[in-house]
C-alpha positions, 0 to 999 in steps of 0.5 A: 517431534514436530518439524520446524520449517520457518527457522524457529529455534528447535531441538537443541533449545529444547533438550538443552533446557527440558530438565528446567521448570518455571518458577512461578511467582518467584522473580529471583533467578538461581544458578545451578552449576549442574544444570548450566553443565548439562546445558553445555553437554546438550548444546555440544551435542546438538551442535555435532548433529548434522544439518537435517536436525536443526529442523526438528523441534518441540516448539519450545518458547522461552518467555520473558515475563517481568523479570524474565524467567525460563519455561521448559517442558519437563516431568522432573519434579526438581526445579532449576532456573537459569538466568536468561542471560545464559539462555541467551548465550546458548541462543547464540551458539545455536544460531548460524555464525553470521546471525551471532552478533544480532542485538540482545533484543533480537535474541529476545524476539527470537526467544518469544517466538516473534521472529525466526532465524530466517527472519533474522538472516533476511533483515541482516541483507535488507539493513546491510543494503540500506546502511551497511556500517550501521545495520546492527543499529537498525535492526536493534531498533526494528526489534525493540519496537517488534518486542514492545508492541507485541508484549502489549498487544490488545486481545481484541486485536489478536482475535481480529488477526486470527479470524480475518481472511489473510486476503482481506485487502483484495476487496474493494477499497474506499479512499478517503481524502481526509484533511481534517482533525479526527477529534473535532470531526467525531460526528463525520467519521460516525457518518462516514461509517454508516455511509460506507456500510451502506455502500458495502465497502470494509476497506479504508484508506486514509489519504492524509490525517492532517492539514498542513504539510508540516505534519505530513509525518505525524509525531505520534498517533494520539489518542483521537487516531487511536479511539477512531481505529478501535471503533472502526475495527469494532464495526468491521473495518480495515484501515490503512494510512498513507505515509510520505516518507521521502520529505518533510516540509521546512515547518516540520518539527524535525527540520525546525529542531535542526536548524535550532541547532541539532545535529542529530535532527540535521542528519535526518535530511539529505546534504549536499554541502558544497554542491554548485549550480554550473548550468541551466538549459530547457529540455523538452520544456522542462528547465534542467540544472546542472550541479558539480559536487566537491569530489567532481561528480556532475548530476542533471536535475529537473526543477519542478516549479521553476516559476518560484525557484531554480535550485535543488537546495535549501541553504541554512546557517546552523551553529556558525556552519552552512548546510545545503539540504536537499530537495526534488520537489517543491521548494519547501519540501526537504528530502529525508535521509532514509539510510539513517539509522535514528531516522529509521527508528523514529519511523519505526516508532510511528509504524509501531504506535499505528498498528498498536492501535489497530491499523492494518496497512500502510500506503507509502506514496513516492517509493520512486522518490526514495533516493537515499544518496547522490548516487541513486538513479535520478530516472530510475529507481535504486535498489535501496528504495527496494531494501526499504520497502522490504524493511517496511514490509518486515516490521509491519508483518512482525507487527501484525501477521496480515498487515499490508504495504501499498507501495505507491508511485506514478510510474507505468506497472513494469516498474511498479510490478518489482515493488512487489518484491517476491513470495517469501516467509515473514514472522511465519506467514507467506507473503510477498517481501514488499508490496501486498497491493500495488497501484496500477497507474498505467492501467487507470490511463488505459480505463480513462482513455477508453471511457473518453474515446469510447474504444476498448483497444487501449484497455486490452493492449495494457491489460495483455501486458501486465506483469505478473506479480508474485503469489499473495500480492494484487493490483489495485486498480482506481479511476481517480487519484489524489495526485495529478496523472502523468501524460506519459502514461498514455502512448504519444499518438494518443495524447494529443487527441486527450488534450483536444478532448479537454478544453470544454471540460473542467480539467486542466493540464500543466505542460511544465510537468505533462500532467493533467488532472480534473474529476472524471465526472467533469471529463464525461459531461456530467453523464451519470451512465457513463460514470457507471459504465467506467465504475462497472469496467473497474470492478471487473478488471483483475485487481482489488478497485478502489473508488476515491471519495466522491466519485461515487456522488458524481463530485466535480473538480474542486475549482474553488477548493484548488484556488483556496489552496493557492493562496494558501501555499503562497503564504507559506512559501512566503513565509519560508522565504520564497518570492512566490507569485500565487499563480506558480503556486496553483496545483492542478491535483487540488481539483481532486483534494476537495474534501468529503464533507458530512453534508455530501454524505447526508445527500447522498441519493441511495434510492435513485442513484444509479452509480450508487446502486450499481456500487452497492451491487458490485460490492455484494458481488465481489464478496459472493462471486468468486470469479470476480476475485480471480486474477485472470481475465479473458478476452471474448471477441464481440466484432464491436470495439466499443463493447468490453467483453471478458471471462472471469473465472475460477474453479467455482464459477464463471461469468461473462462480463460485458459493458457497451463504453458508447452512447449507441446501441451495440449488436455483438456477436460471440463466437459459442467455441470462445465461451465453451473453453472456459465452461459448457453451454451457458447454464440456462433456465427456459433458455434464459441466462441470470445477469448477476448485476440486475438479477434480471433473465435474459436471452443469448440467441445461438445461431450457426455456432454464434450467440447473438446479443444487443447492448443499449448505450452504456448497459453492462451485465454480468452473466452467469455461465454456470448458475453459481456465481451470485445470490438471486435473493436480492432485487433488481437494480433500478 
């Protein structure tokens, strides 16, 4: 007998039904009393066995086809078919007592092999944490989607899942801020896929598929998205999409349905009925409002847009009753009640549609804003937020064995690391219990600081303190993002120096929220070599690098786009009843969000752009040089505060990565003993070391135990210290 390590129903069920065969073609069930008696006797026998026998299995899978029939491996010629209801009853008896109350559809998923006893137990704990009194309802809708999706999963997606590496998501990502219509933009996406193939990207993250905030949570996937994902998948791309589950616009169909009298949809949103505002004051530049609930609970909340509105509620009369819906961001955004099983059922259905179409990942934005009820902490993150991430992760891994979750929030790494969860098993596959790729916002701030100030100290300060993630999980690193950047991620003594560097550039500061925004190219005075150096440092840092659309082209801040969005936003707010001034509707994050156009793609200069050529080569190396996929970076001293120098190593290769982040030549002195900690003396050809980045060879002069090396301004190197790190057949970069 085989051993079942993940909790699949095992030898008990196999023994209980091993005298029954499948009736081919006949959909009627025939009940045989003797067979049922044998079934009950075998169940009683196996239940009396000791615990260690629970993991012995014959891997019998109960398959329900059409009217649902039972198949068992038996050499008996006599055919006996038992109604599936009896099988479910038997399965329930074999489950631990705390799982016997599982919904019928969960038992079906277990019998089909779609889930395990461990999954059922873990899911029960997660759902109880979210909504203990209605956890059964959440589990039922969860497995309804699982069974429906897996019963109809396309064969080419099954083949893709079996062939793709379980760690596919650790390769570089291209992040597209897309605000259009997929069907109308078919030619754009054809051009985009050609473009990404040239750049060497296979992972694509779509930040948004819609133009208006009313549709941030889509009503359904639609044929246009399904066609796009299928085409992308067949070309070898892996597509992930974004969802903002913390809130919707007042123009969303859910909220409009609630306003029109639907109690069901009104309950999709957090309600603070009877709450009153009792005070308002200014603290560190923020407008803070104090509220008291009918039961006496007092809470203080910061106003995100005090120039437009200084409350945290939206009052709506529905069928003669006044509802106060909670909000904590933009004035026309309403907080979703993610404890509501019916809302979760809607989200499960949407995720099921996306992963049925071929989606491989889901980025959940603002996970720190998933406040489920009023007692959740304002400044921290409640346990319920983690339970929700774990719930969606479990669903995605049930739907797709290599599907991933990307939790994201503008927080420091110590908090973000907690959203990776812990090592576990879901649907028989080992993975983290929450996020697979976690955004490193603090490290982005350190990279920005280093490139701007030409000093490596902030980079190493943050990198050396990066929390350890569970096996399988990884950081995703970036230089640009679709949101504004928080100043609190920089040390207090550094913030003023950063602010002083902004006035002559197209970066903008929003003092109310202590944020700044703008494209990196503007910050670097449109210097292509500085931009290339920043991208190089991004790639050699442990984690999956992400290129935000337009960075590779050196796009500037979208000032015109930001002005257009300001006017549109003001019109939307006024149509919703807010007395909004245009200037109060300006969002500095719109500087990043100007869409990439087909014209941008066609004008990309692959022949002469040093930035594009660098990204092409780094993408090649990330797949050929295994050391660049390792989770560790080891600092190497050079005596230069303007030179990043680190070792990336694994069992197969060792590379020495160097980058001069300054505008002046730098003479580096590298102690030989530091190199020897990770490899023997550098593998050389006639005294030369191979630079994998340019495919050139250069000399490392050794004098008194010190390697001497001079780097020109913004020069970058990836030196192969074992002679196994790359493919020398590629030509040098221009």
